[in-house]
N, C-alpha and C positions, 0 to 999 in steps of 0.2 A: 503494500501501499505506500509505504513511505518513498520508495523508488518511484512509482508512479506521480505521487504528488510532486516530487522533483521535476521530472520530466515535465510536467503542465506548468511548473514553476518557470521553467526556462526557457519554454518556446516564444513566449514572447520577447525576450532578450535577443534570442536568435533571429525573430524577424526584424527587430527594431535594427540588428547589425546588418541583417541583409540588405534592408531600405537605406541604412546608410553609405553601404559600399555601392549600392546603385547610384545614388545621388551622387558619389563622390567621382564615378566614372562617366557619369552624364555632363560633371562639369569638366571634366578633363575633355570628353570629346567635344563639349559645345566651345570650348576654349581654344580648343586645335583647330576646328573649322573656321572659327574666325580667324586665326594666324593664317590657316591656310590661304584664305581669301586674300588677305592682304599680302600675304608673299607671292599670289599668283598675278594679282596687280601690279606689284614691285618690278615683278621680271618681265612681264609681257611685251614691253616694248622691244625688248632685245630679238625677240622673234620676229619682229618686222620692220626689223632697222631699213631695208631698201625702199620699202613702202612709205616709211616715215620721211625718209632724205629727198624722195621723189615728190612727195607731196608737199612738204614746207620748204623744199630749196634749199636744205642744210647739209653740212659735212658729214661724215662719219663721226668726228668729235664731238659735234653739236648734238647729233643723233644721242651720242652716248650718255649726254647730261639727262635724258629722259629715266635713266636707270641709274647714273651716278647722282642725280640730284638727291633720291631718296636716301640713299647709302650717308651721302655728305650730312643730308638733315639730321639723320638717326645719330651721326657722332655728334653732333653740336646739341641736339635737344634731350639726349637720353637721362643725362644727368639730372638737368632741371625737372624733366617729366619725374623721374624717381621721386625726387623733393618733394615733387607735390603731390604723388601717389603716398608719400608716407604721412601727408598730413590731410591728407580728403579719404576719398572712398575709391579704393581698386573696382570694384563692382560698376558704379557710376561712371567710372573713367571708362571702361570698355563700351557702354553705351553710347557716351559722347563720341568715343572714336569710331563708331561703326557709322554714327552719324556724319562725321567728318569724312569718312571715307566716301560715302554717297556724295557730297557736296563736292570733293576732290573730283571723282569720276565725273560727275556731271559737266563741272567746270570745264576738264580736261577734254570731254566729249564737244563740248561746244567750241572750244578753243581751236582743237583740232580741224572741226568740219570747217572754221571759218581761217585757218591757216595761220591761226596765232601762235606761232611757235613760243614767245615769253610767257603767254598765258599757259600754255600747256606746261614748260618748267615750273610756274609758279603754282600750278594745281599739284605738281607732283611734291613740291616742297609741302605743301599742305598735306599729300597723303604720306609723306614720312613722319609726320607728326603723329599722324593716326596708326603709322605701324609700330611706332617704338613704343606710343602707349598701350596697345595691344601687347605686344611682346614682353613689357616689363610687368604691366599689371596682370597678366595672364600667368607668367613664373610665379608671381606673388601670390596669387589667388590658389593655384594647383598647389603650391606648397604649403598652404595654411591647410588645405582642405584635406591633406594626407596625412597619414600619421609617419612619424620619422622613419620608420622601417622601411617604407614603401615611397618616401619622398623622390628620391633621385630616379626611381623608377619612373614615376608620374610625370616630374618634370622632362624625363629624356623623351617619354611619348609625346608631351608637348613641343619638344623642341624638333621632334620629326616634322613637325609640320611645315618646317622650312622647306627641306628640300621635297615634299610633296608639292606643295604651292608653286616651287619652282618648275618642279616637271608640269605640273598641270597647264600653267601660264605659257611653257615655251612650246607644248604639246599642242594648245588648243588656239594660242593666242591667233597663228594664220589662218586657220578655220574662220573664227570671229570676223577676221578682217576681210578675207575673201567674200563671206557673206554679207556683212553689213557696212563694211568700211572700216580701216585701220583705227579710227578715233574710238569705235566701241569697243575696244579693248579694255577703257577705263572704266566702262559700265558692268562688264561682261562678268565678273566675278563678285560683285557686290550681292549676288544672293547667295553665296557661300557664306560670307560672312554674316549675312542677315540669319541664316538658318543656324549658324552658330551661336548668336546671340538669342535665338528662340529657347535653344537647347540650354542653354547657359544661365539665361535668367532667373527661370524661378528655382533652379538647385543649388543657386550661389547666394541666396538671402540670407543674411547675418554674417557673412564671409568679407564683407568691403573694407570695414574699419581694422586700423591696427590695435592692438589692446593697450589701454592705458591715455594718458595724454597725449598730444602731439610731440614728437621730438624735438628739441631746442637745436639753435644754430649750431651749438658746440658739439652736440651729438652728429649731424650730419659732418662736420668739419674733422671730426675723429676718424669717419669714416674714410676720408679722402687722405688722411694720413697715416693709416693703418697698413705698416709692412706686408702683412700677410694678404691684405686685399690686391695691393700692388703685383705680390707675386703671382696671384691667382690671374689678376688681370692680364699681367705678362705672358702667362701662358694662354689664354685667350686670345691678344694680341698674334701670339705666333701660328696660333692653330688656325684661326680666320686668314692670315696670310699666306700660308702654306695651301690653305684650302682653296683658296682664289688664284693664286698662284698657278697651281696646276691647272684648274678648271680655266685659266685663260691661255697659257701657253703650252701644255700639253698637247691640244690638238694641231697648231702651227708647226710643233716639232714633229708630230707625225707626218704632216702634210710636206713639210718642207727638208725634213731630213731623212725620213725613213721613205717617202714617196707614197703613201696613202692619197687617195682622195678626200677632198675636203669632206664629203659625206660620210666616209668611211673614219675619217679622224674622228668626226663629231660623235660619230655611234658609239666609237670605242671611249672616247673620253666620258661620252655619258655615264659609264658605271660607275665613273669616279664619286660624282655627287650622288647619285642613286642609291648606290649602298648604304647610304647616311641615314637612310630611313630603318633600316637595320640597326647600324651601328648606334645611332643616336637613343633609339629605344632601348637597346641591350645594355649601355653603358651604365645607366642607372640599375638595371636588373643584376648585372653583375657586381656592382658595389654593393646594394643591399643584401643580396643572397650570398654570393660567392666571398664577398672579401667583408662581410659582417658591418658593412655600413661604411667601412674606411672608403676614401676618395682618390688618396695619393696613389695609391697602387695601379689604380687605372689609368691619370693622366702621365704618370712615369712610363708604364708600360705604353701607351699610346706612342711617346715620341721615342722611345727605345725603338720599336719596329719599325715607325716610319723613316727614322733618319738613314739605316743603309739603302732602303729602297729609293728614298729621294737622290741622294748622293749617286746610285748606279744606274738611275733611269735612262741616260743616254747611250750607256753601254749596250744596252738590250736591241737586239734586233728581230726576234722571233716573236709574231703576233700573239700566241698564245701565252707568253710568257709577260708580254707587255699588258695585256689584259688581265693576268694573275696578279700582276704587280700593282696596277692601278684598282682594282677592287681590295686588296690586302691594305695600300696606304690610304685609300679613301675612307676604308672602316678604321684603320687607326686613328686617323686625324680626328676623324669626327666622334670618335668617343669622347676626345676633350671638349669638343663644341656641344655635346650633348649635356656631359658632366659639370663643365665649369659654374654654370648658373646655380644649381644646388650648392657646389661647392663654396661659392664665394658669399653665399646668403647664409651659409653655417659660420661663417668666422665671424660675424657679427651679431650685434643684439638684436631681437628680433621688430623692434622698433622701427630700424633704420634698414630693416632688410631689404625693402624695395629701391632706396637710393645705392646699396651694394650691386644689386642686380642690374639697375640702370648703369653704374659705371663701367661692369663687365661688358654691357651690351655695348657701351660707348670706345670703350678701348679694342674690343673684338671687331667692332666695324671698322675702325680705323686702321686696322691690320689688313682688313678686307679692301680697303679704299685704295691705300698705300700700293700693297703689293703689286697687282697689275700693271702699274705705273713704271715702278721701280723695276720690274721683272721684264717689261719690255725695253727699258732704257740700257739695263745691262745685255739683254738679246741683240739691240743695235750696236752696241759697242764691243761686246767682246764674243756674241756667239751664246747657242743653247747650252752648251758643255758648262759654260761658266756660270750662265743664269741659275743650272740645277746644281751646281755647288753652294752657291750663294743659298739657295733654298736649302741645301743640305745642312749649312751652316747653322740656319735660322732652326732648326729641327735638334741639332746639337744643343744650342741654348735652350730649347725647350725641356731636353733632359735635366739640364744645369738647375732651372728653375723649380722643375718638378723635385728635384732632389731637395732642394731647400724649403719648398712648401709646406707648412704644417698640415697635420691630422686637426679637421674639425671637432671641438670638445665635443664629447657625447652626453 
């Protein structure tokens, strides 16, 4: 009789746990869809560059601003946005960001239809603010919603929205442009973000505010003076720099040095970012389950694996080997990209966690912004071998920083 009673008494608690788990993963799914829509919006102009140049009468450098403007805006705006998130409501910020995306999308569409290049760029700057708000607020909200034992896994799933959105934007942008005209790419992915908000909004109630009073200016300053935050920020900078370097110059190397067609090179290099869906998701799972919540072994292993592969990339001629190296290198580098946001958040007080995440975003995207430009300069002046040697040197620096980085307090 007693055993039966205990079973009855435990049932409501088990049902409550199941409901909480469903709510948590709906929140993660909704936030991820929000980010996926914005990532697709961010990269879509890259897939229709020739149409943009012909329509607006601009050169390749100017057309590149339609993507670069969002990265540049994110670098500048990320920390201020994080400070605002720590003092306001992250949940509301996500809704405002979706509204901002709709405004930016309509603005870009109208400007594109009217041949207004400056208007299109300005709309992309506004979209960049929306993107960085969703990214920082999403990591903050997902981190709060999930138990510490599963936090890195959940944040890793959320960060996988980046490569998924990039793949979606690259693949479907030309189809949208051919059917509705290229300016329609600024509207095409808003529906994904809206669907994400519809899922996210009801299950995120009560999670928007940080605990306690708003953090002081001194607390924000302490984040930016924290040596450990800078160490992990440096890991993000190096990880994103390597990620964008290989994305930008792996294809031209295969075309110019190996002799592949542009189409074949693009197809091969596409495996490099695509594997990020798996690595960014699994990085947190490995950290939480295999390494008992430790973060440092993952990022250290990431750079240890990537370093010799980047150094030796230009010495390889076999296509199967090149594909294997791109897969392994892409997986290794993106484990750091998936985990670093959880890592930095755990190094600071929860009251300023969004600021730390915003700092990580800003520093990481600075690496993404600089790497293709510097890589191109090295390729022009010294060739591909020298450029990949420099990239290998960056990976070595990553090993050193990961060795020095602390383990967050448990």
